[in-house]
MARMI-228817 format. One record per residue (C-alpha): residue in three letters; x, y, z. Coordinates in Angstrom, 3 decimals, padded with zeros to 6 digits. Each point is the difference from the previous one (the first is absolute). Layout:
BEGIN
rec numi: Ala, east: X, north: Y, up: Z .
...
***
This chain:
BEGIN
rec numi: Met, east: 195.592, north: 349.405, up: 131.985 .
rec numi: Ala, east: -000.902, north: -003.660, up: 000.505 .
rec numi: Arg, east: 001.881, north: -002.800, up: -001.706 .
rec numi: Gln, east: -001.331, north: -003.391, up: -000.931 .
rec numi: Tyr, east: 001.929, north: -003.209, up: 000.495 .
rec numi: Ser, east: -000.754, north: -003.579, up: -000.892 .
rec numi: Leu, east: 000.795, north: -002.768, up: 002.464 .
rec numi: Val, east: 000.249, north: -003.735, up: -000.527 .
rec numi: Cys, east: 000.253, north: -002.210, up: 003.081 .
rec numi: Glu, east: -000.311, north: -003.623, up: 001.011 .
rec numi: Asp, east: -003.435, north: -001.359, up: 000.845 .
rec numi: Asp, east: 000.749, north: -000.218, up: 003.727 .
rec numi: Ile, east: 000.885, north: 003.704, up: 000.142 .
rec numi: Gly, east: -003.164, north: 000.848, up: -001.913 .
rec numi: Glu, east: -002.067, north: -001.979, up: 002.484 .
rec numi: Arg, east: 001.610, north: 001.823, up: 002.923 .
rec numi: Val, east: -000.773, north: 003.356, up: -001.635 .
rec numi: Arg, east: -003.589, north: -001.091, up: -000.656 .
rec numi: Ala, east: -000.393, north: -001.174, up: 003.606 .
rec numi: Leu, east: 001.273, north: 003.328, up: 001.362 .
rec numi: Ala, east: -002.375, north: 001.878, up: -002.301 .
rec numi: Arg, east: -002.972, north: -002.031, up: 001.250 .
rec numi: Glu, east: 001.053, north: 000.292, up: 003.640 .
rec numi: Tyr, east: 000.295, north: 003.787, up: -000.106 .
rec numi: Gly, east: -002.700, north: 000.774, up: -002.560 .
rec numi: Leu, east: 002.473, north: 001.396, up: -002.533 .
rec numi: Thr, east: 000.650, north: -000.589, up: -003.655 .
rec numi: Glu, east: 002.962, north: -002.145, up: -000.946 .
rec numi: Glu, east: 001.508, north: 003.085, up: -001.643 .
rec numi: Glu, east: -000.202, north: 001.936, up: 003.275 .
rec numi: Val, east: 001.605, north: -002.878, up: 001.908 .
rec numi: Leu, east: 002.881, north: -000.039, up: -002.491 .
rec numi: Arg, east: 000.332, north: 003.789, up: 000.194 .
rec numi: Gln, east: 000.236, north: -000.141, up: 003.794 .
rec numi: Leu, east: 002.445, north: -002.920, up: -000.017 .
rec numi: Ile, east: 002.296, north: 001.808, up: -002.424 .
rec numi: Gln, east: -000.196, north: 003.212, up: 002.040 .
rec numi: Arg, east: 000.817, north: -001.875, up: 003.216 .
rec numi: Gly, east: 002.856, north: -001.877, up: -001.631 .
rec numi: Leu, east: 001.530, north: 003.209, up: -001.349 .
rec numi: Glu, east: -000.294, north: 001.712, up: 003.389 .
rec numi: Gln, east: 001.648, north: -002.955, up: 001.728 .
rec numi: Thr, east: 002.815, north: -000.151, up: -002.561 .
rec numi: Glu, east: 000.689, north: 003.723, up: 000.373 .
rec numi: Ala, east: 000.013, north: -000.279, up: 003.808 .
rec numi: Glu, east: 002.480, north: -002.884, up: -000.144 .
rec numi: Arg, east: 002.291, north: 001.999, up: -002.299 .
rec numi: Arg, east: 000.080, north: 002.889, up: 002.477 .
rec numi: Ser, east: 000.927, north: -002.190, up: 002.967 .
***
């Protein structure tokens, strides 16, 4: 089951997300989804080491 979250960020972060979306032909939502996934994976890997 999918969950929905709301995110508020500074303008500079929003611009970086928008730039990544344009560069890779993704939606901003997909960029955020991938960034969160990557961040969680990295955090879990650091905990194990």
